[in-house]
Residue frames as qw, qx, qy, qz and C-alpha x, y, z in Angstrom:
[[0.398, 0.601, 0.611, -0.327, -7.19, -0.90, -16.86],
 [0.259, 0.186, 0.586, 0.745, -8.25, 0.11, -20.29],
 [0.323, 0.304, 0.138, -0.886, -10.61, 2.75, -21.47],
 [0.715, 0.394, 0.436, -0.379, -13.78, 1.87, -23.55],
 [0.665, 0.678, -0.230, -0.212, -11.80, 2.10, -26.75],
 [0.977, 0.023, -0.088, 0.195, -9.13, -0.30, -25.49],
 [0.421, 0.628, -0.339, 0.560, -6.34, 2.18, -25.03],
 [0.503, -0.216, -0.588, 0.596, -4.61, 2.44, -21.67],
 [0.178, -0.900, -0.394, 0.056, -6.40, 4.98, -19.48],
 [0.231, -0.878, 0.099, 0.407, -4.85, 8.33, -19.89],
 [0.676, 0.092, 0.479, 0.552, -3.11, 7.37, -23.16],
 [0.294, 0.810, 0.335, 0.381, -4.58, 10.51, -24.71],
 [0.419, 0.188, -0.231, 0.858, -2.73, 12.68, -22.21],
 [0.222, -0.425, -0.031, -0.877, -5.83, 14.44, -21.08],
 [0.706, -0.426, -0.522, -0.216, -7.13, 11.98, -18.51],
 [0.271, -0.701, 0.415, -0.513, -6.82, 13.16, -14.89],
 [0.943, -0.274, 0.109, -0.157, -7.15, 9.57, -13.80],
 [0.813, 0.387, -0.247, 0.358, -3.84, 8.83, -15.48],
 [0.151, 0.627, -0.407, 0.647, -2.15, 11.41, -13.21],
 [0.670, -0.511, 0.238, -0.483, -4.00, 10.08, -10.14],
 [0.997, -0.079, -0.009, 0.024, -2.90, 6.54, -10.60],
 [0.655, 0.480, -0.304, 0.498, 0.67, 7.61, -11.27],
 [0.143, -0.648, 0.380, -0.645, 0.68, 9.64, -8.11],
 [0.853, -0.365, 0.189, -0.321, -0.67, 6.66, -6.14],
 [0.940, 0.195, -0.151, 0.236, 1.98, 4.38, -7.65],
 [0.347, 0.635, -0.364, 0.586, 4.64, 6.90, -6.75],
 [0.430, -0.582, 0.388, -0.571, 3.54, 7.07, -3.14],
 [0.897, -0.213, 0.235, -0.309, 2.54, 3.40, -2.60],
 [0.877, 0.396, -0.238, 0.131, 5.35, 1.94, -4.65],
 [0.069, 0.723, -0.558, 0.401, 7.94, 3.07, -2.11],
 [0.546, 0.051, -0.808, 0.213, 9.42, 0.44, 0.05],
 [0.136, -0.189, -0.780, 0.581, 7.45, -0.40, 3.21],
 [0.333, -0.040, -0.002, -0.942, 4.38, 1.71, 2.31],
 [0.699, -0.126, -0.471, -0.523, 2.02, -1.09, 1.65],
 [0.544, -0.090, -0.763, 0.337, 3.37, -3.02, 4.56],
 [0.038, -0.010, 0.423, -0.905, 2.41, -0.11, 6.83],
 [0.579, -0.050, -0.193, -0.790, -1.09, -0.10, 5.43],
 [0.694, -0.051, -0.706, -0.129, -1.25, -3.92, 5.84],
 [0.386, -0.082, -0.721, 0.570, -0.18, -3.79, 9.53],
 [0.162, 0.084, 0.327, -0.927, -2.68, -0.91, 10.31],
 [0.435, -0.160, -0.603, -0.649, -5.59, -2.58, 8.55],
 [0.473, -0.398, -0.782, 0.084, -6.84, -4.58, 11.61],
 [0.369, -0.878, -0.303, -0.004, -6.71, -1.42, 13.90],
 [0.007, -0.944, 0.237, -0.230, -4.65, 1.29, 15.57],
 [0.879, -0.132, -0.217, 0.404, -1.04, 0.56, 16.69],
 [0.329, -0.903, 0.142, 0.239, 1.45, 2.48, 18.62],
 [0.405, 0.795, -0.442, -0.090, 4.81, 3.23, 16.97],
 [0.238, -0.507, 0.822, -0.101, 6.78, 0.63, 18.98],
 [0.703, 0.146, 0.668, -0.198, 4.29, -2.15, 18.18],
 [0.662, 0.726, 0.037, -0.183, 4.19, -1.15, 14.62],
 [0.124, 0.775, -0.619, -0.033, 7.94, -1.05, 14.49],
 [0.503, -0.289, 0.803, -0.138, 8.10, -4.52, 15.97],
 [0.748, 0.373, 0.515, -0.191, 5.74, -5.90, 13.38],
 [0.487, 0.832, -0.163, -0.208, 7.72, -4.28, 10.52],
 [0.946, 0.077, 0.067, 0.306, 10.71, -6.61, 10.79],
 [0.650, -0.180, 0.079, 0.734, 13.89, -5.00, 9.48],
 [0.129, 0.818, 0.247, 0.504, 12.37, -1.61, 8.70],
 [0.400, 0.008, -0.410, 0.820, 14.41, 0.91, 10.65],
 [0.117, -0.678, -0.552, 0.471, 12.69, 3.34, 13.02],
 [0.004, 0.496, -0.160, -0.853, 13.70, 6.37, 10.97],
 [0.091, -0.049, -0.774, -0.624, 12.32, 4.71, 7.76],
 [0.136, -0.538, -0.832, 0.025, 9.05, 3.87, 9.50],
 [0.088, -0.656, -0.320, 0.678, 8.74, 7.34, 10.83],
 [0.040, 0.314, -0.429, -0.846, 9.35, 8.80, 7.35],
 [0.140, -0.229, -0.852, -0.449, 6.71, 6.48, 5.81],
 [0.130, -0.626, -0.717, 0.277, 4.16, 7.31, 8.46],
 [0.044, -0.558, -0.037, 0.828, 4.76, 11.03, 7.85],
 [0.089, 0.129, -0.630, -0.761, 4.26, 10.52, 4.12],
 [0.164, -0.393, -0.887, -0.180, 1.01, 8.49, 4.71],
 [0.103, -0.653, -0.475, 0.581, -0.20, 11.17, 7.14],
 [0.022, -0.412, 0.246, 0.877, 0.52, 13.85, 4.53],
 [0.172, -0.037, -0.782, -0.598, -1.40, 11.85, 1.93],
 [0.581, -0.149, 0.073, -0.797, -4.38, 11.66, 4.25],
 [0.738, 0.042, -0.646, -0.190, -4.17, 7.85, 4.58],
 [0.629, -0.237, -0.610, 0.419, -2.98, 7.53, 8.24],
 [0.204, -0.800, 0.076, -0.559, -3.62, 9.68, 11.33],
 [0.464, 0.061, -0.685, 0.558, -1.94, 9.82, 14.69],
 [0.460, -0.753, -0.347, -0.316, -3.89, 10.35, 17.88],
 [0.570, -0.816, 0.066, 0.070, -2.09, 12.44, 20.43],
 [0.122, 0.834, -0.538, -0.005, 1.73, 13.07, 20.76],
 [0.163, -0.360, 0.917, -0.047, 2.33, 9.46, 21.90],
 [0.735, 0.200, 0.331, -0.557, -0.86, 8.08, 20.44],
 [0.646, 0.090, 0.734, 0.187, -1.58, 5.19, 18.06],
 [0.160, 0.310, -0.528, -0.774, -1.50, 5.36, 14.28],
 [0.513, 0.336, 0.777, -0.142, -4.55, 4.26, 12.33],
 [0.226, 0.245, 0.642, 0.691, -5.93, 4.37, 8.89],
 [0.287, 0.265, 0.142, -0.909, -8.23, 7.21, 7.97],
 [0.717, 0.444, 0.374, -0.385, -11.45, 6.67, 6.01],
 [0.566, 0.704, -0.357, -0.237, -9.31, 7.08, 2.81],
 [0.053, -0.506, 0.856, -0.089, -6.76, 4.63, 4.25],
 [0.589, 0.102, 0.742, -0.304, -9.51, 2.11, 4.93],
 [0.685, 0.632, 0.054, -0.359, -10.77, 2.62, 1.33],
 [0.302, 0.679, -0.660, -0.109, -7.20, 1.88, 0.08],
 [0.328, -0.272, 0.873, -0.237, -6.99, -1.21, 2.31],
 [0.706, 0.351, 0.495, -0.366, -10.36, -2.45, 0.96],
 [0.623, 0.705, -0.191, -0.281, -9.11, -1.85, -2.63],
 [0.138, 0.608, -0.782, 0.012, -5.97, -3.79, -1.94],
 [0.706, -0.179, 0.594, -0.341, -7.83, -6.82, -0.56],
 [0.913, 0.385, 0.037, -0.127, -8.02, -8.62, -3.91],
 [0.442, 0.683, -0.550, 0.188, -4.20, -8.21, -4.24],
 [0.322, -0.472, 0.718, -0.398, -3.71, -9.63, -0.73],
 [0.863, 0.066, 0.375, -0.332, -6.04, -12.47, -1.53],
 [0.794, 0.569, -0.211, -0.008, -4.27, -13.22, -4.81],
 [0.149, 0.704, -0.653, 0.236, -0.86, -13.11, -3.04],
 [0.612, -0.310, 0.652, -0.323, -1.86, -15.91, -0.69],
 [0.905, 0.321, 0.232, -0.154, -2.88, -18.06, -3.64],
 [0.553, 0.752, -0.343, 0.105, 0.25, -17.18, -5.51],
 [0.179, -0.650, 0.688, -0.267, 2.44, -18.04, -2.54],
 [0.760, -0.091, 0.600, -0.233, 0.81, -21.50, -2.34],
 [0.162, -0.200, 0.815, 0.520, 1.49, -22.01, -6.09],
 [0.408, 0.504, 0.729, -0.220, -2.23, -21.94, -6.90],
 [0.284, 0.788, 0.009, -0.547, -1.86, -19.24, -9.52],
 [0.852, 0.520, 0.058, 0.002, -0.22, -21.47, -12.15],
 [0.698, 0.403, -0.299, 0.510, 3.36, -20.97, -11.22],
 [0.581, -0.747, -0.107, 0.305, 5.66, -19.93, -8.42],
 [0.352, 0.875, -0.203, 0.262, 7.93, -17.03, -9.05],
 [0.791, -0.411, -0.018, 0.453, 11.57, -17.34, -7.93],
 [0.160, -0.831, 0.190, 0.498, 14.16, -14.64, -7.96],
 [0.109, -0.474, 0.631, 0.604, 15.22, -13.94, -11.47],
 [0.255, 0.033, -0.751, -0.608, 12.65, -15.99, -13.31],
 [0.665, 0.010, 0.315, -0.678, 9.08, -17.11, -13.35],
 [0.473, 0.002, 0.880, 0.051, 7.84, -20.61, -13.97]]
């Protein structure tokens, strides 16, 4: 996104939004983070069910990612053996990511003007 003068937001160095988006990118850019949000979007899941849905994500990696998302206030766990679910902030994130998820479906079908393959784009 650009500011009103056309410069990238935060280019002046004094924009708190710049630091906020960088912090969000640092958190959500880690492997498996967005996948966890994606899997929890429909509703709460226990650890074992979430782990099953995560494919080749190890249990220790999933546990680590859930802890990080809990610390960020995006996911909460109900009870010692309870289910994980998105918090209000996590739901807001999920809603904000919906256009990306919609675009990815179009892109995967090749509707976006080209299909990316490893190492080069069409």
